[in-house]
C-alpha positions in Angstrom: -82.4 -11.7 -17.2 -83.1 -10.5 -13.7 -84.8 -7.1 -13.4 -82.1 -5.6 -11.1 -79.3 -6.9 -13.3 -80.8 -5.0 -16.2 -80.7 -1.7 -14.3 -77.2 -2.3 -13.1 -76.0 -3.0 -16.6 -77.8 0.0 -18.0 -76.3 2.2 -15.2 -72.8 0.9 -16.0 -73.3 1.6 -19.8 -74.4 5.2 -18.9 -71.3 5.7 -16.8 -69.0 4.5 -19.6 -70.7 7.0 -22.0 -70.5 9.8 -19.5 -66.9 9.1 -18.8 -66.0 9.3 -22.5 -67.9 12.6 -22.9 -66.2 14.0 -19.8 -62.7 13.1 -21.1 -63.4 15.1 -24.3 -64.6 18.1 -22.4 -61.6 18.0 -20.1 -59.3 18.1 -23.0 -61.2 21.1 -24.5 -61.0 22.9 -21.1 -57.2 22.2 -20.9 -56.6 23.5 -24.4 -58.5 26.7 -23.8 -56.5 27.3 -20.6 -53.3 26.8 -22.7 -54.5 29.4 -25.1 -55.3 32.0 -22.4 -52.1 31.5 -20.4 -49.7 33.6 -22.6 -52.1 36.6 -22.4 -52.1 36.6 -18.6 -49.8 39.1 -16.9 -50.6 38.8 -13.2 -48.7 36.2 -11.2 -51.8 35.0 -9.4 -53.7 34.4 -12.7 -50.8 32.5 -14.2 -50.4 30.4 -11.1 -54.1 29.6 -10.9 -54.2 28.7 -14.6 -51.2 26.4 -14.4 -52.7 24.7 -11.4 -55.9 24.2 -13.4 -53.9 22.8 -16.4 -52.2 20.4 -14.0 -55.5 19.3 -12.6 -57.0 18.7 -16.0 -54.0 16.8 -17.4 -54.5 13.1 -17.6 -51.0 12.0 -18.9 -48.2 12.1 -16.5 -45.8 13.9 -18.9 -48.4 16.7 -19.3 -48.8 16.9 -15.5 -45.0 17.1 -15.0 -44.8 19.8 -17.8 -47.5 21.9 -16.1 -45.7 21.6 -12.7 -42.4 22.6 -14.2 -43.9 25.6 -15.8 -45.7 26.5 -12.6 -42.4 26.2 -10.7 -40.7 28.6 -13.1 -43.6 31.1 -12.8 -43.4 30.9 -9.0 -39.7 31.3 -9.1 -39.9 34.5 -11.2 -42.4 36.0 -8.8 -40.6 34.8 -5.6 -43.5 32.6 -4.5 -41.7 30.0 -2.4 -44.9 28.5 -1.0 -46.0 27.6 -4.6 -42.6 26.2 -5.4 -42.8 24.0 -2.3 -46.2 22.8 -3.3 -45.0 22.0 -6.8 -42.1 20.0 -5.4 -44.5 18.1 -3.2 -46.7 17.3 -6.2 -43.6 16.2 -8.3 -42.4 13.9 -5.5 -45.8 12.2 -5.4 -46.1 11.5 -9.1 
């Protein structure tokens, strides 16, 4: 087998392994944010956490759920700019 091809295949294998490890870590981070969210009382903290949960979500239904919750929080704190951003994200899903 060609020397360059061996390195390309080894690099690809490493990328696959790293991707699997990253997916597990992403799920852990998302779960930890879900646990912290109910304890947060400041609007900005809740909004930032929900944006992070949205960013870390891989399934579309989880992303939609995070955006709906974010919209409700933004509505309760009269944050029209966040509501508009949420609607933009929803329209692009």
